[in-house]
C-alpha positions as CSV (number, residue, x, y, z in Angstrom):
1,M,74.8,89.2,72.2
2,I,74.8,92.4,74.4
3,Y,78.2,93.2,76.1
4,F,78.5,94.9,79.3
5,D,81.9,93.6,80.3
6,H,84.3,96.3,78.7
7,S,86.6,96.5,82.2
8,A,87.4,93.0,81.4
9,T,88.4,93.6,77.8
10,T,87.0,95.4,74.6
11,P,86.5,94.3,71.0
12,V,89.1,95.5,68.6
13,D,88.1,98.6,66.7
14,K,88.1,97.8,62.9
15,K,90.4,100.8,62.3
16,V,93.0,99.3,64.8
17,L,92.7,95.8,63.0
18,D,93.1,97.4,59.7
19,K,96.5,98.9,60.9
20,M,97.5,95.8,62.4
21,L,96.9,93.2,59.3
22,P,100.0,94.2,57.3
23,Y,102.3,93.5,60.1
24,F,101.4,90.0,60.2
25,N,102.2,88.9,56.7
26,K,103.6,91.9,54.5
27,N,105.5,93.8,57.1
28,F,106.5,90.8,59.0
29,G,109.9,91.5,59.7
30,N,111.7,91.4,63.1
31,P,112.0,95.1,64.3
32,S,115.5,94.3,65.5
33,S,116.7,93.3,62.0
34,I,118.8,95.8,59.9
35,H,117.4,94.8,56.6
36,N,114.7,96.3,55.0
37,F,112.0,93.7,56.3
38,G,113.0,94.9,59.6
39,Q,113.3,98.7,59.0
40,I,109.6,98.7,57.9
41,A,108.5,96.9,61.0
42,I,110.5,99.3,63.3
43,A,109.1,102.2,61.6
44,G,105.6,101.0,62.6
45,V,106.7,100.6,66.2
46,D,108.4,104.0,66.2
47,K,105.1,105.7,65.0
48,A,103.1,103.9,67.7
49,R,105.5,104.8,70.4
50,K,105.2,108.4,69.0
51,Q,101.3,108.3,69.1
52,I,101.3,107.2,72.6
53,S,103.9,109.5,74.0
54,N,101.9,112.4,72.3
55,F,98.9,111.3,74.2
56,L,100.8,110.9,77.6
57,N,102.6,114.1,77.0
58,C,106.1,112.5,77.3
59,E,109.1,111.6,75.2
60,P,108.9,108.5,73.0
61,E,111.8,107.0,74.8
62,E,110.0,107.1,78.0
63,V,107.5,104.6,76.8
64,V,108.6,101.1,77.2
65,F,106.5,98.3,75.3
66,T,105.5,95.2,77.4
67,S,103.0,92.3,76.9
68,G,100.4,94.1,79.2
69,A,99.6,96.0,82.4
70,T,100.5,92.8,84.5
71,E,103.8,92.8,83.0
72,S,104.3,96.7,83.4
73,N,103.2,96.6,87.0
74,N,105.7,93.9,87.8
75,L,108.5,95.8,86.0
76,A,107.5,99.0,87.7
77,I,107.9,97.3,91.1
78,F,110.7,94.7,90.8
79,G,112.7,96.7,88.3
80,F,112.5,99.9,90.4
81,L,113.8,97.9,93.4
82,K,116.4,96.2,91.6
83,A,117.7,99.6,90.2
84,F,117.2,101.4,93.5
85,L,119.2,98.9,95.6
86,K,121.9,99.4,93.3
87,N,122.0,103.3,93.1
88,S,120.9,104.3,96.5
89,K,123.6,105.6,99.1
90,N,121.3,105.1,102.1
91,K,121.5,102.3,104.3
92,K,117.8,101.8,105.3
93,K,115.6,99.3,103.6
94,P,113.1,101.0,101.2
95,H,109.4,101.5,102.4
96,F,106.7,101.1,99.9
97,I,103.0,102.4,100.0
98,S,100.0,100.9,98.1
99,S,96.4,100.3,98.7
100,I,94.3,97.4,99.5
101,I,92.1,97.9,96.4
102,E,94.8,97.3,93.8
103,H,94.7,94.8,91.1
104,D,96.4,91.6,91.8
105,A,99.1,92.5,89.5
106,V,100.4,95.0,92.1
107,I,98.9,93.4,95.3
108,E,101.1,90.1,94.8
109,P,104.3,91.7,93.9
110,F,104.2,93.9,97.2
111,M,103.3,90.7,99.0
112,E,106.5,89.0,97.4
113,L,108.5,91.9,98.7
114,E,107.0,91.5,102.2
115,S,108.0,87.9,102.1
116,R,111.6,89.3,101.6
117,G,111.5,91.5,104.5
118,Y,110.3,94.8,103.0
119,K,107.7,97.0,104.8
120,V,104.6,97.7,102.8
121,T,101.9,100.0,103.9
122,Y,98.5,99.3,102.4
123,L,96.2,102.2,102.5
124,K,92.7,101.5,103.4
125,T,89.6,102.8,101.3
126,Q,86.5,104.8,102.2
127,K,83.0,103.6,101.6
128,N,83.2,105.2,98.0
129,G,86.4,103.1,97.2
130,V,88.5,106.1,97.4
131,I,91.8,106.3,99.6
132,D,92.0,109.2,102.3
133,I,94.6,111.6,101.5
134,E,95.5,112.3,105.1
135,E,96.1,108.6,105.8
136,F,98.5,108.8,102.8
137,R,100.4,111.7,104.2
138,K,100.5,109.8,107.7
139,A,101.8,106.7,105.8
140,I,104.8,108.5,104.3
141,Q,108.2,107.5,106.1
142,D,111.8,108.9,105.7
143,N,112.6,105.8,103.8
144,T,109.5,105.6,101.5
145,A,110.8,104.9,98.1
146,L,107.9,103.9,96.1
147,V,104.2,104.7,95.9
148,S,101.9,102.7,93.7
149,L,98.2,103.6,93.5
150,M,95.8,102.4,91.0
151,Y,94.1,105.4,88.9
152,L,90.7,103.9,88.4
153,N,89.4,100.8,90.1
154,S,88.5,98.1,87.9
155,E,85.5,96.8,89.8
156,V,83.5,99.8,91.2
157,G,85.1,102.4,88.9
158,S,86.4,104.8,91.7
159,I,88.8,107.3,90.7
160,Q,91.8,107.8,93.0
161,P,93.3,111.2,93.7
162,I,96.4,110.9,91.7
163,R,97.2,114.2,90.7
164,E,96.7,115.2,94.5
165,V,99.1,112.4,95.5
166,G,101.5,113.4,92.9
167,K,101.9,116.9,94.1
168,I,102.2,115.9,97.8
169,I,105.1,113.6,96.8
170,K,106.6,116.5,94.7
171,K,106.6,118.9,97.7
172,I,108.0,116.1,100.1
173,N,110.8,115.4,97.7
174,A,111.7,119.2,97.2
175,K,111.7,119.6,101.2
176,R,113.9,116.7,101.9
177,L,116.4,118.0,99.3
178,T,116.2,121.5,100.6
179,E,116.8,120.5,104.2
180,W,119.8,118.2,103.2
181,K,121.4,121.2,101.2
182,K,121.0,123.4,104.4
183,M,123.1,121.0,106.5
184,R,126.6,121.3,106.9
185,V,128.5,119.2,104.3
186,R,130.0,117.0,107.0
187,D,126.8,116.3,108.6
188,R,124.7,115.6,105.3
189,G,125.4,112.0,104.8
190,A,124.0,110.6,101.6
191,R,121.8,112.7,99.4
192,P,118.1,111.8,100.2
193,D,116.4,109.5,97.7
194,P,113.3,110.9,96.3
195,I,110.0,109.1,96.5
196,Y,108.9,107.6,93.0
197,F,105.5,107.3,92.1
198,H,103.8,104.6,89.9
199,S,100.1,104.3,88.9
200,D,98.3,101.1,87.4
201,A,96.2,103.3,84.8
202,T,94.9,100.3,82.8
203,Q,91.3,101.1,83.3
204,A,92.1,104.9,83.2
205,L,93.4,105.5,79.9
206,N,89.9,105.3,78.0
207,F,88.4,107.8,80.0
208,L,90.6,110.1,82.2
209,N,93.5,112.7,81.6
210,C,96.6,110.8,81.6
211,D,98.9,113.7,81.1
212,I,101.8,112.4,83.1
213,K,103.3,115.9,83.8
214,Y,99.5,116.9,85.2
215,L,99.6,113.7,87.2
216,H,103.4,114.1,88.4
217,L,103.8,110.7,87.8
218,D,107.2,108.8,87.4
219,M,105.7,105.5,86.0
220,M,102.3,104.5,84.6
221,S,101.2,101.0,83.3
222,F,98.7,100.5,80.4
223,S,97.1,97.6,78.4
224,A,95.8,98.0,74.7
225,H,92.8,95.6,75.1
226,K,91.1,97.9,77.5
227,I,90.8,100.6,74.7
228,Y,89.8,98.5,71.8
229,G,93.2,97.3,71.0
230,P,94.7,94.0,70.7
231,K,95.5,91.6,73.7
232,G,99.0,90.7,74.6
233,V,100.6,94.3,74.4
234,G,100.9,97.3,76.8
235,A,103.2,99.7,78.0
236,L,105.0,101.3,80.9
237,F,105.8,105.0,81.0
238,V,109.0,105.4,82.7
239,K,110.1,109.2,83.6
240,K,113.6,109.9,82.4
241,G,115.8,109.4,85.5
242,T,113.6,107.0,87.2
243,P,115.7,103.9,88.4
244,L,114.5,100.8,86.6
245,A,116.3,97.7,86.0
246,P,115.2,95.0,83.4
247,A,113.1,92.2,85.0
248,Q,113.9,89.6,82.3
249,L,117.4,89.1,80.5
250,G,118.4,88.0,77.1
251,G,118.5,90.9,74.8
252,H,118.7,94.7,74.5
253,H,115.1,95.7,73.3
254,E,113.4,98.9,74.7
255,N,116.6,100.6,75.7
256,N,117.8,97.6,77.8
257,R,114.6,97.8,79.9
258,R,112.7,94.8,78.5
259,S,114.0,91.9,76.5
260,G,112.0,90.0,74.1
261,T,111.2,90.1,70.5
262,I,109.2,93.2,69.8
263,N,105.4,92.6,69.3
264,S,105.3,94.9,66.2
265,S,101.7,94.1,64.9
266,G,100.4,94.5,68.5
267,I,102.3,97.7,69.1
268,V,100.9,99.2,66.0
269,G,97.3,98.3,67.0
270,F,97.9,99.7,70.4
271,G,99.3,103.2,69.0
272,E,96.3,103.2,66.5
273,A,93.9,102.6,69.4
274,V,95.4,105.5,71.4
275,D,95.2,107.7,68.6
276,L,91.5,106.9,68.2
277,L,91.0,108.4,71.8
278,N,92.5,111.9,70.6
279,G,89.5,114.6,70.3
280,V,86.7,112.3,71.0
281,Q,87.3,111.1,74.5
282,E,84.9,113.6,76.1
283,K,82.3,113.1,73.7
284,T,82.5,109.3,74.2
285,N,82.4,109.7,77.9
286,Q,79.3,111.8,77.7
287,K,77.6,109.1,75.4
288,I,78.5,106.1,77.9
289,A,77.6,108.4,81.0
290,K,74.0,109.0,79.5
291,L,73.6,105.2,79.0
292,R,74.9,104.4,82.4
293,K,72.3,106.7,84.1
294,K,69.6,105.1,82.3
295,L,70.9,101.7,83.4
296,V,71.3,103.0,87.0
297,D,67.8,104.6,87.0
298,G,66.2,101.4,85.5
299,I,67.6,99.0,88.1
300,I,66.8,101.1,91.0
301,K,63.4,101.7,89.9
302,N,62.4,98.0,89.0
303,I,64.4,96.0,91.6
304,P,63.9,96.6,95.1
305,D,67.0,95.9,97.5
306,A,69.4,96.7,94.7
307,H,72.5,98.5,96.1
308,L,74.6,100.7,94.1
309,N,78.2,100.3,94.9
310,T,79.7,102.8,92.5
311,D,80.1,106.5,93.6
312,I,78.5,107.9,90.3
313,D,80.0,111.4,91.2
314,N,83.6,110.0,91.4
315,A,83.8,107.1,89.0
316,S,84.3,106.2,85.3
317,P,81.4,107.0,83.1
318,A,81.2,103.3,82.4
319,H,80.9,101.5,85.7
320,A,77.8,100.6,87.5
321,H,78.5,98.2,90.1
322,F,75.3,96.6,92.0
323,S,74.7,94.2,94.7
324,F,71.3,92.4,94.7
325,A,70.5,91.4,98.3
326,G,69.5,87.5,98.1
327,A,70.6,86.9,94.6
328,E,73.9,85.2,94.3
329,G,76.0,86.9,91.6
330,E,77.0,84.1,89.6
331,A,73.4,82.9,89.5
332,V,72.6,86.4,88.0
333,L,75.5,86.3,85.6
334,V,74.7,82.9,84.3
335,N,71.0,83.8,83.7
336,L,71.9,87.0,82.0
337,D,74.1,85.2,79.8
338,M,71.3,82.7,78.7
339,E,69.4,85.8,77.7
340,G,72.4,87.0,75.7
341,I,73.7,89.7,78.0
342,A,77.5,89.4,79.0
343,V,78.4,90.9,82.5
344,S,80.8,90.2,85.3
345,T,80.8,89.7,88.9
346,G,84.2,91.4,89.4
347,S,87.6,91.7,88.0
348,A,88.1,89.2,85.2
349,C,91.5,88.2,86.5
350,A,90.0,86.9,89.7
351,S,86.8,85.5,88.2
352,S,87.6,81.9,89.1
353,S,87.9,82.7,92.8
354,H,84.9,82.0,95.0
355,K,86.0,84.6,97.7
356,A,84.2,87.9,98.3
357,S,85.8,90.8,96.6
358,R,88.4,92.1,98.7
359,V,87.7,95.6,96.9
360,L,84.0,95.3,98.2
361,I,84.8,94.2,101.8
362,A,87.4,97.0,101.9
363,M,84.7,99.4,101.2
364,G,82.6,97.9,104.2
365,I,80.2,96.0,102.3
366,P,79.1,92.7,103.9
367,V,80.3,89.5,102.7
368,E,76.8,88.0,101.8
369,L,76.1,91.3,100.0
370,A,79.4,91.3,98.2
371,H,78.8,87.9,97.0
372,S,75.6,89.1,95.4
373,S,77.3,91.7,93.1
374,I,77.3,92.3,89.4
375,R,79.6,94.7,87.6
376,F,78.2,96.4,84.4
377,S,80.7,97.9,82.5
378,L,79.6,99.9,79.3
379,G,81.6,100.6,76.2
380,K,81.5,103.1,73.1
381,N,79.4,100.6,71.0
382,N,76.4,100.0,73.5
383,T,73.0,101.4,72.7
384,L,69.9,102.5,74.3
385,A,68.2,99.3,73.1
386,D,71.0,97.2,74.9
387,I,69.9,99.1,78.2
388,Q,66.4,98.6,77.6
389,K,66.7,94.9,76.9
390,L,68.8,94.7,80.4
391,I,66.1,96.5,82.3
392,K,63.4,94.1,80.8
393,V,65.1,90.8,81.7
394,L,66.9,91.4,84.8
395,P,64.0,92.1,87.4
396,P,62.4,88.8,86.6
397,I,65.8,87.1,87.0
398,I,66.5,88.6,90.3
399,K,62.9,87.7,91.6
400,R,63.3,84.2,90.3
401,I,66.7,83.8,92.2
402,R,65.4,85.4,95.3
403,K,62.5,82.8,95.4
404,M,65.0,79.9,95.6
405,N,66.8,81.6,98.5
406,P,64.8,80.6,101.7
407,I,66.8,83.0,103.8
408,Y,65.8,86.1,101.8
409,E,62.5,84.9,101.2
410,N,61.7,84.7,104.9
411,K,63.3,88.1,105.8
């Protein structure tokens, strides 16, 4: 089998698995226990926390372990709001900013907040899947409390200008505070709340600079299984001083920010997976980008009416998202699967939905073309032979499917 669906998940690296195995049976203790078994387990967790904090350029205590990016995103949004409402002295309801191309794990929590009466501004996207910075500036209100923007889009691979957004927020926060301090004490009112900045960096951790100081972030979400680590474990970076209340109760784990028995084996694997990125990320990116170029060139050369939706100049090196006019995406996926090649029609979390991708629609791609889309996402274990087989079997598949489409054939 050839695997081109690394955005959905990645295989666990053998080095990661080797680090995890002792924590299933030998070092199996509950990390919260004070006896020797527990202390051995917590030592592994502490090491992983340090590995991840080193990679992010943050303090170990700023890393909160979760079950994955979905929980991290929900904790970032709901946990922030709960703490913000408790601590803020301002009377206005907080305003939120996100984008229409976010993962459902961000969109749906914000829709829930809207149902509670909160105002959320969803930024549109340009044709290349990137938000407009000027639209973001205009969206900021005096009661904007939280901005949440995905770092790297999971479908088309577009990279959002997170650092630029972070710098804008930092300047606005400084300006608000300076203006408030200049006012006469009796006219000041409550100290202005800063705008906090969260990013879902689930897809980005593998490829991009995730230094939180460079990006000017207050919170950032991750999953281990996107970087050759285990499923069911993730993390939320929470900058010291950022208001965050636990979303679930029943224990005092993770400095009272996330209750639940600590997944020591998964966390140890997560730490090792992050450690394996150090020093090789750029080299791996270059290798994958070269393979992606051969894939893109081969498809465009051999398949007429193939539309590349990924902006190669501003995307991860792994993504190549295509629409094949006249060929239903699911039909292409099934035929490729029969040839031993695994691909996707979009986000794995929405794969059971028959609706056209809202990301593609937001980019201005017609509905019928959006339904004819395939996402190829490459990984570090893919080879030139994998690409060559795809280029060999895909053109006849597209041709065969199009012949069964009378509308396309009669164009």
